[in-house]
Structures are given as structure tokens and as C-alpha cells.
PDB file of N, CA, C and O in Angstrom:
ATOM      1  N   MET A   1     -51.556 -45.904 -19.242  1.00  0.00           N
ATOM      2  CA  MET A   1     -52.836 -46.386 -18.792  1.00  0.00           C
ATOM      3  C   MET A   1     -53.642 -45.255 -18.145  1.00  0.00           C
ATOM      4  O   MET A   1     -54.858 -45.163 -18.312  1.00  0.00           O
ATOM      5  N   ARG A   2     -52.937 -44.401 -17.405  1.00  0.00           N
ATOM      6  CA  ARG A   2     -53.620 -43.276 -16.751  1.00  0.00           C
ATOM      7  C   ARG A   2     -54.296 -42.377 -17.781  1.00  0.00           C
ATOM      8  O   ARG A   2     -55.424 -41.925 -17.584  1.00  0.00           O
ATOM      9  N   THR A   3     -53.595 -42.129 -18.873  1.00  0.00           N
ATOM     10  CA  THR A   3     -54.136 -41.266 -19.922  1.00  0.00           C
ATOM     11  C   THR A   3     -55.364 -41.898 -20.567  1.00  0.00           C
ATOM     12  O   THR A   3     -56.357 -41.218 -20.824  1.00  0.00           O
ATOM     13  N   LEU A   4     -55.292 -43.191 -20.825  1.00  0.00           N
ATOM     14  CA  LEU A   4     -56.417 -43.894 -21.438  1.00  0.00           C
ATOM     15  C   LEU A   4     -57.657 -43.837 -20.548  1.00  0.00           C
ATOM     16  O   LEU A   4     -58.755 -43.556 -21.030  1.00  0.00           O
ATOM     17  N   ILE A   5     -57.489 -44.097 -19.280  1.00  0.00           N
ATOM     18  CA  ILE A   5     -58.625 -44.047 -18.345  1.00  0.00           C
ATOM     19  C   ILE A   5     -59.162 -42.626 -18.230  1.00  0.00           C
ATOM     20  O   ILE A   5     -60.375 -42.422 -18.188  1.00  0.00           O
ATOM     21  N   GLY A   6     -58.270 -41.649 -18.179  1.00  0.00           N
ATOM     22  CA  GLY A   6     -58.706 -40.263 -18.076  1.00  0.00           C
ATOM     23  C   GLY A   6     -59.515 -39.823 -19.277  1.00  0.00           C
ATOM     24  O   GLY A   6     -60.583 -39.231 -19.122  1.00  0.00           O
ATOM     25  N   TRP A   7     -59.022 -40.106 -20.478  1.00  0.00           N
ATOM     26  CA  TRP A   7     -59.731 -39.675 -21.682  1.00  0.00           C
ATOM     27  C   TRP A   7     -61.004 -40.477 -21.926  1.00  0.00           C
ATOM     28  O   TRP A   7     -61.972 -39.949 -22.472  1.00  0.00           O
ATOM     29  N   LEU A   8     -61.012 -41.736 -21.532  1.00  0.00           N
ATOM     30  CA  LEU A   8     -62.237 -42.521 -21.664  1.00  0.00           C
ATOM     31  C   LEU A   8     -63.333 -41.968 -20.750  1.00  0.00           C
ATOM     32  O   LEU A   8     -64.486 -41.848 -21.163  1.00  0.00           O
ATOM     33  N   SER A   9     -62.975 -41.637 -19.528  1.00  0.00           N
ATOM     34  CA  SER A   9     -63.964 -41.056 -18.616  1.00  0.00           C
ATOM     35  C   SER A   9     -64.397 -39.667 -19.092  1.00  0.00           C
ATOM     36  O   SER A   9     -65.554 -39.287 -18.911  1.00  0.00           O
ATOM     37  N   ALA A  10     -63.483 -38.908 -19.696  1.00  0.00           N
ATOM     38  CA  ALA A  10     -63.848 -37.601 -20.248  1.00  0.00           C
ATOM     39  C   ALA A  10     -64.821 -37.757 -21.405  1.00  0.00           C
ATOM     40  O   ALA A  10     -65.769 -36.982 -21.529  1.00  0.00           O
ATOM     41  N   TRP A  11     -64.594 -38.751 -22.250  1.00  0.00           N
ATOM     42  CA  TRP A  11     -65.478 -38.993 -23.387  1.00  0.00           C
ATOM     43  C   TRP A  11     -66.882 -39.377 -22.913  1.00  0.00           C
ATOM     44  O   TRP A  11     -67.875 -38.877 -23.441  1.00  0.00           O
ATOM     45  N   ILE A  12     -66.962 -40.257 -21.926  1.00  0.00           N
ATOM     46  CA  ILE A  12     -68.265 -40.686 -21.407  1.00  0.00           C
ATOM     47  C   ILE A  12     -68.991 -39.523 -20.738  1.00  0.00           C
ATOM     48  O   ILE A  12     -70.176 -39.297 -20.985  1.00  0.00           O
ATOM     49  N   ALA A  13     -68.277 -38.789 -19.891  1.00  0.00           N
ATOM     50  CA  ALA A  13     -68.893 -37.650 -19.209  1.00  0.00           C
ATOM     51  C   ALA A  13     -69.305 -36.566 -20.199  1.00  0.00           C
ATOM     52  O   ALA A  13     -70.361 -35.954 -20.042  1.00  0.00           O
ATOM     53  N   GLY A  14     -68.488 -36.324 -21.210  1.00  0.00           N
ATOM     54  CA  GLY A  14     -68.825 -35.326 -22.223  1.00  0.00           C
ATOM     55  C   GLY A  14     -70.060 -35.713 -23.020  1.00  0.00           C
ATOM     56  O   GLY A  14     -70.884 -34.864 -23.357  1.00  0.00           O
ATOM     57  N   ALA A  15     -70.182 -37.001 -23.319  1.00  0.00           N
ATOM     58  CA  ALA A  15     -71.370 -37.471 -24.045  1.00  0.00           C
ATOM     59  C   ALA A  15     -72.632 -37.305 -23.208  1.00  0.00           C
ATOM     60  O   ALA A  15     -73.683 -36.928 -23.726  1.00  0.00           O
ATOM     61  N   ILE A  16     -72.526 -37.582 -21.935  1.00  0.00           N
ATOM     62  CA  ILE A  16     -73.675 -37.386 -21.041  1.00  0.00           C
ATOM     63  C   ILE A  16     -74.006 -35.896 -20.944  1.00  0.00           C
ATOM     64  O   ILE A  16     -75.176 -35.514 -20.969  1.00  0.00           O
ATOM     65  N   GLY A  17     -72.978 -35.061 -20.834  1.00  0.00           N
ATOM     66  CA  GLY A  17     -73.193 -33.615 -20.790  1.00  0.00           C
ATOM     67  C   GLY A  17     -73.830 -33.100 -22.068  1.00  0.00           C
ATOM     68  O   GLY A  17     -74.709 -32.240 -22.023  1.00  0.00           O
ATOM     69  N   TRP A  18     -73.392 -33.621 -23.206  1.00  0.00           N
ATOM     70  CA  TRP A  18     -73.988 -33.220 -24.482  1.00  0.00           C
ATOM     71  C   TRP A  18     -75.459 -33.603 -24.510  1.00  0.00           C
ATOM     72  O   TRP A  18     -76.306 -32.805 -24.910  1.00  0.00           O
ATOM     73  N   TRP A  19     -75.758 -34.812 -24.091  1.00  0.00           N
ATOM     74  CA  TRP A  19     -77.138 -35.298 -24.104  1.00  0.00           C
ATOM     75  C   TRP A  19     -78.032 -34.413 -23.214  1.00  0.00           C
ATOM     76  O   TRP A  19     -79.151 -34.065 -23.594  1.00  0.00           O
ATOM     77  N   LEU A  20     -77.524 -34.062 -22.042  1.00  0.00           N
ATOM     78  CA  LEU A  20     -78.303 -33.200 -21.144  1.00  0.00           C
ATOM     79  C   LEU A  20     -78.436 -31.780 -21.703  1.00  0.00           C
ATOM     80  O   LEU A  20     -79.523 -31.204 -21.668  1.00  0.00           O
ATOM     81  N   GLY A  21     -77.351 -31.216 -22.212  1.00  0.00           N
ATOM     82  CA  GLY A  21     -77.380 -29.859 -22.726  1.00  0.00           C
ATOM     83  C   GLY A  21     -78.181 -29.713 -24.005  1.00  0.00           C
ATOM     84  O   GLY A  21     -78.739 -28.647 -24.267  1.00  0.00           O
ATOM     85  N   ALA A  22     -78.246 -30.774 -24.810  1.00  0.00           N
ATOM     86  CA  ALA A  22     -78.973 -30.713 -26.078  1.00  0.00           C
ATOM     87  C   ALA A  22     -80.474 -30.561 -25.865  1.00  0.00           C
ATOM     88  O   ALA A  22     -81.192 -30.146 -26.775  1.00  0.00           O
ATOM     89  N   LYS A  23     -80.943 -30.889 -24.687  1.00  0.00           N
ATOM     90  CA  LYS A  23     -82.362 -30.707 -24.382  1.00  0.00           C
ATOM     91  C   LYS A  23     -82.724 -29.226 -24.330  1.00  0.00           C
ATOM     92  O   LYS A  23     -83.887 -28.862 -24.507  1.00  0.00           O
ATOM     93  N   VAL A  24     -81.725 -28.370 -24.086  1.00  0.00           N
ATOM     94  CA  VAL A  24     -81.947 -26.930 -24.016  1.00  0.00           C
ATOM     95  C   VAL A  24     -81.620 -26.263 -25.351  1.00  0.00           C
ATOM     96  O   VAL A  24     -82.409 -25.471 -25.866  1.00  0.00           O
ATOM     97  N   GLY A  25     -80.445 -26.590 -25.909  1.00  0.00           N
ATOM     98  CA  GLY A  25     -80.042 -25.990 -27.179  1.00  0.00           C
ATOM     99  C   GLY A  25     -78.618 -26.364 -27.529  1.00  0.00           C
ATOM    100  O   GLY A  25     -77.919 -26.993 -26.736  1.00  0.00           O
ATOM    101  N   LEU A  26     -78.187 -25.974 -28.725  1.00  0.00           N
ATOM    102  CA  LEU A  26     -76.874 -26.354 -29.222  1.00  0.00           C
ATOM    103  C   LEU A  26     -75.741 -25.724 -28.414  1.00  0.00           C
ATOM    104  O   LEU A  26     -74.797 -26.416 -28.033  1.00  0.00           O
ATOM    105  N   ILE A  27     -75.820 -24.443 -28.154  1.00  0.00           N
ATOM    106  CA  ILE A  27     -74.751 -23.761 -27.410  1.00  0.00           C
ATOM    107  C   ILE A  27     -74.658 -24.315 -25.991  1.00  0.00           C
ATOM    108  O   ILE A  27     -73.562 -24.502 -25.464  1.00  0.00           O
ATOM    109  N   THR A  28     -75.785 -24.570 -25.389  1.00  0.00           N
ATOM    110  CA  THR A  28     -75.802 -25.167 -24.049  1.00  0.00           C
ATOM    111  C   THR A  28     -75.170 -26.545 -24.076  1.00  0.00           C
ATOM    112  O   THR A  28     -74.438 -26.909 -23.155  1.00  0.00           O
ATOM    113  N   ALA A  29     -75.443 -27.318 -25.119  1.00  0.00           N
ATOM    114  CA  ALA A  29     -74.857 -28.649 -25.238  1.00  0.00           C
ATOM    115  C   ALA A  29     -73.339 -28.574 -25.330  1.00  0.00           C
ATOM    116  O   ALA A  29     -72.645 -29.385 -24.718  1.00  0.00           O
ATOM    117  N   VAL A  30     -72.818 -27.618 -26.081  1.00  0.00           N
ATOM    118  CA  VAL A  30     -71.372 -27.467 -26.219  1.00  0.00           C
ATOM    119  C   VAL A  30     -70.744 -27.097 -24.878  1.00  0.00           C
ATOM    120  O   VAL A  30     -69.730 -27.674 -24.485  1.00  0.00           O
ATOM    121  N   ILE A  31     -71.335 -26.150 -24.186  1.00  0.00           N
ATOM    122  CA  ILE A  31     -70.783 -25.695 -22.904  1.00  0.00           C
ATOM    123  C   ILE A  31     -70.857 -26.790 -21.846  1.00  0.00           C
ATOM    124  O   ILE A  31     -69.875 -27.053 -21.152  1.00  0.00           O
ATOM    125  N   VAL A  32     -72.008 -27.421 -21.723  1.00  0.00           N
ATOM    126  CA  VAL A  32     -72.174 -28.476 -20.713  1.00  0.00           C
ATOM    127  C   VAL A  32     -71.267 -29.661 -21.034  1.00  0.00           C
ATOM    128  O   VAL A  32     -70.701 -30.265 -20.123  1.00  0.00           O
ATOM    129  N   SER A  33     -71.120 -30.000 -22.303  1.00  0.00           N
ATOM    130  CA  SER A  33     -70.245 -31.096 -22.696  1.00  0.00           C
ATOM    131  C   SER A  33     -68.790 -30.795 -22.349  1.00  0.00           C
ATOM    132  O   SER A  33     -68.072 -31.672 -21.870  1.00  0.00           O
ATOM    133  N   ALA A  34     -68.360 -29.579 -22.584  1.00  0.00           N
ATOM    134  CA  ALA A  34     -66.978 -29.203 -22.255  1.00  0.00           C
ATOM    135  C   ALA A  34     -66.737 -29.260 -20.749  1.00  0.00           C
ATOM    136  O   ALA A  34     -65.700 -29.750 -20.302  1.00  0.00           O
ATOM    137  N   LEU A  35     -67.679 -28.765 -19.981  1.00  0.00           N
ATOM    138  CA  LEU A  35     -67.524 -28.777 -18.522  1.00  0.00           C
ATOM    139  C   LEU A  35     -67.533 -30.189 -17.953  1.00  0.00           C
ATOM    140  O   LEU A  35     -66.703 -30.535 -17.113  1.00  0.00           O
ATOM    141  N   THR A  36     -68.476 -30.998 -18.415  1.00  0.00           N
ATOM    142  CA  THR A  36     -68.538 -32.368 -17.896  1.00  0.00           C
ATOM    143  C   THR A  36     -67.368 -33.209 -18.418  1.00  0.00           C
ATOM    144  O   THR A  36     -66.901 -34.114 -17.727  1.00  0.00           O
ATOM    145  N   GLY A  37     -66.899 -32.918 -19.620  1.00  0.00           N
ATOM    146  CA  GLY A  37     -65.724 -33.624 -20.127  1.00  0.00           C
ATOM    147  C   GLY A  37     -64.495 -33.328 -19.289  1.00  0.00           C
ATOM    148  O   GLY A  37     -63.722 -34.232 -18.972  1.00  0.00           O
ATOM    149  N   ALA A  38     -64.311 -32.067 -18.932  1.00  0.00           N
ATOM    150  CA  ALA A  38     -63.185 -31.696 -18.073  1.00  0.00           C
ATOM    151  C   ALA A  38     -63.309 -32.347 -16.698  1.00  0.00           C
ATOM    152  O   ALA A  38     -62.321 -32.819 -16.135  1.00  0.00           O
ATOM    153  N   ALA A  39     -64.515 -32.369 -16.169  1.00  0.00           N
ATOM    154  CA  ALA A  39     -64.731 -33.013 -14.870  1.00  0.00           C
ATOM    155  C   ALA A  39     -64.477 -34.521 -14.971  1.00  0.00           C
ATOM    156  O   ALA A  39     -63.927 -35.121 -14.048  1.00  0.00           O
ATOM    157  N   GLY A  40     -64.874 -35.126 -16.079  1.00  0.00           N
ATOM    158  CA  GLY A  40     -64.623 -36.544 -16.276  1.00  0.00           C
ATOM    159  C   GLY A  40     -63.144 -36.860 -16.387  1.00  0.00           C
ATOM    160  O   GLY A  40     -62.685 -37.871 -15.855  1.00  0.00           O
ATOM    161  N   LEU A  41     -62.390 -36.007 -17.071  1.00  0.00           N
ATOM    162  CA  LEU A  41     -60.946 -36.183 -17.174  1.00  0.00           C
ATOM    163  C   LEU A  41     -60.300 -36.121 -15.802  1.00  0.00           C
ATOM    164  O   LEU A  41     -59.469 -36.962 -15.459  1.00  0.00           O
ATOM    165  N   TYR A  42     -60.679 -35.136 -15.030  1.00  0.00           N
ATOM    166  CA  TYR A  42     -60.155 -34.982 -13.675  1.00  0.00           C
ATOM    167  C   TYR A  42     -60.518 -36.189 -12.811  1.00  0.00           C
ATOM    168  O   TYR A  42     -59.677 -36.715 -12.083  1.00  0.00           O
ATOM    169  N   ALA A  43     -61.780 -36.623 -12.897  1.00  0.00           N
ATOM    170  CA  ALA A  43     -62.223 -37.767 -12.091  1.00  0.00           C
ATOM    171  C   ALA A  43     -61.501 -39.045 -12.498  1.00  0.00           C
ATOM    172  O   ALA A  43     -61.144 -39.854 -11.642  1.00  0.00           O
ATOM    173  N   GLY A  44     -61.283 -39.236 -13.797  1.00  0.00           N
ATOM    174  CA  GLY A  44     -60.559 -40.414 -14.249  1.00  0.00           C
ATOM    175  C   GLY A  44     -59.126 -40.440 -13.763  1.00  0.00           C
ATOM    176  O   GLY A  44     -58.628 -41.481 -13.335  1.00  0.00           O
ATOM    177  N   PHE A  45     -58.461 -39.292 -13.826  1.00  0.00           N
ATOM    178  CA  PHE A  45     -57.091 -39.213 -13.330  1.00  0.00           C
ATOM    179  C   PHE A  45     -57.037 -39.464 -11.831  1.00  0.00           C
ATOM    180  O   PHE A  45     -56.165 -40.191 -11.354  1.00  0.00           O
ATOM    181  N   ARG A  46     -57.950 -38.877 -11.095  1.00  0.00           N
ATOM    182  CA  ARG A  46     -57.963 -39.079  -9.639  1.00  0.00           C
ATOM    183  C   ARG A  46     -58.248 -40.523  -9.287  1.00  0.00           C
ATOM    184  O   ARG A  46     -57.622 -41.080  -8.385  1.00  0.00           O
ATOM    185  N   TRP A  47     -59.193 -41.139  -9.995  1.00  0.00           N
ATOM    186  CA  TRP A  47     -59.513 -42.543  -9.727  1.00  0.00           C
ATOM    187  C   TRP A  47     -58.290 -43.421  -9.954  1.00  0.00           C
ATOM    188  O   TRP A  47     -57.994 -44.305  -9.149  1.00  0.00           O
ATOM    189  N   PHE A  48     -57.579 -43.174 -11.058  1.00  0.00           N
ATOM    190  CA  PHE A  48     -56.380 -43.948 -11.344  1.00  0.00           C
ATOM    191  C   PHE A  48     -55.344 -43.753 -10.256  1.00  0.00           C
ATOM    192  O   PHE A  48     -54.755 -44.725  -9.783  1.00  0.00           O
ATOM    193  N   ASP A  49     -55.109 -42.512  -9.849  1.00  0.00           N
ATOM    194  CA  ASP A  49     -54.096 -42.233  -8.840  1.00  0.00           C
ATOM    195  C   ASP A  49     -54.424 -42.874  -7.497  1.00  0.00           C
ATOM    196  O   ASP A  49     -53.523 -43.307  -6.780  1.00  0.00           O
ATOM    197  N   ARG A  50     -55.689 -42.936  -7.157  1.00  0.00           N
ATOM    198  CA  ARG A  50     -56.092 -43.538  -5.884  1.00  0.00           C
ATOM    199  C   ARG A  50     -56.063 -45.065  -5.908  1.00  0.00           C
ATOM    200  O   ARG A  50     -55.682 -45.697  -4.923  1.00  0.00           O
ATOM    201  N   ASN A  51     -56.463 -45.652  -7.027  1.00  0.00           N
ATOM    202  CA  ASN A  51     -56.681 -47.094  -7.045  1.00  0.00           C
ATOM    203  C   ASN A  51     -55.596 -47.920  -7.741  1.00  0.00           C
ATOM    204  O   ASN A  51     -55.402 -49.086  -7.397  1.00  0.00           O
ATOM    205  N   LEU A  52     -54.901 -47.349  -8.689  1.00  0.00           N
ATOM    206  CA  LEU A  52     -53.977 -48.165  -9.475  1.00  0.00           C
ATOM    207  C   LEU A  52     -52.525 -47.735  -9.395  1.00  0.00           C
ATOM    208  O   LEU A  52     -51.658 -48.406  -9.956  1.00  0.00           O
ATOM    209  N   ARG A  53     -52.243 -46.667  -8.734  1.00  0.00           N
ATOM    210  CA  ARG A  53     -50.869 -46.208  -8.659  1.00  0.00           C
ATOM    211  C   ARG A  53     -50.185 -46.732  -7.440  1.00  0.00           C
ATOM    212  O   ARG A  53     -49.010 -46.440  -7.218  1.00  0.00           O
TER     213      ARG A  53
END
């Protein structure tokens, strides 16, 4: 369950990062998406550990 929540939050955060970065350009979208996806994964794991473990 932890993995599912982590990757789901990474997917959502990455999509938001892509949307924001695409306003500037393709390379920016890739970089911002990767950074926000990693942050989303971390946030999802932390949320699970705090609330459901």
C-alpha cells in the first residue's frame, strides 16, 4: 500500500510539474516533472508513514 500511495502521489506531482514546466519549454518540463515527481514520491511515503503505519 505504501508503494501505491507513493507512486500515485509521484504521478500527480509529476503531471503538475510537467504542466508548469511546459509553459517554458520541453527541457524545462522534463526537469521540473522529474523534480516534482521525486518530491511527490517522498511526500507520499512520508504521509503513509505518519498516518497509516
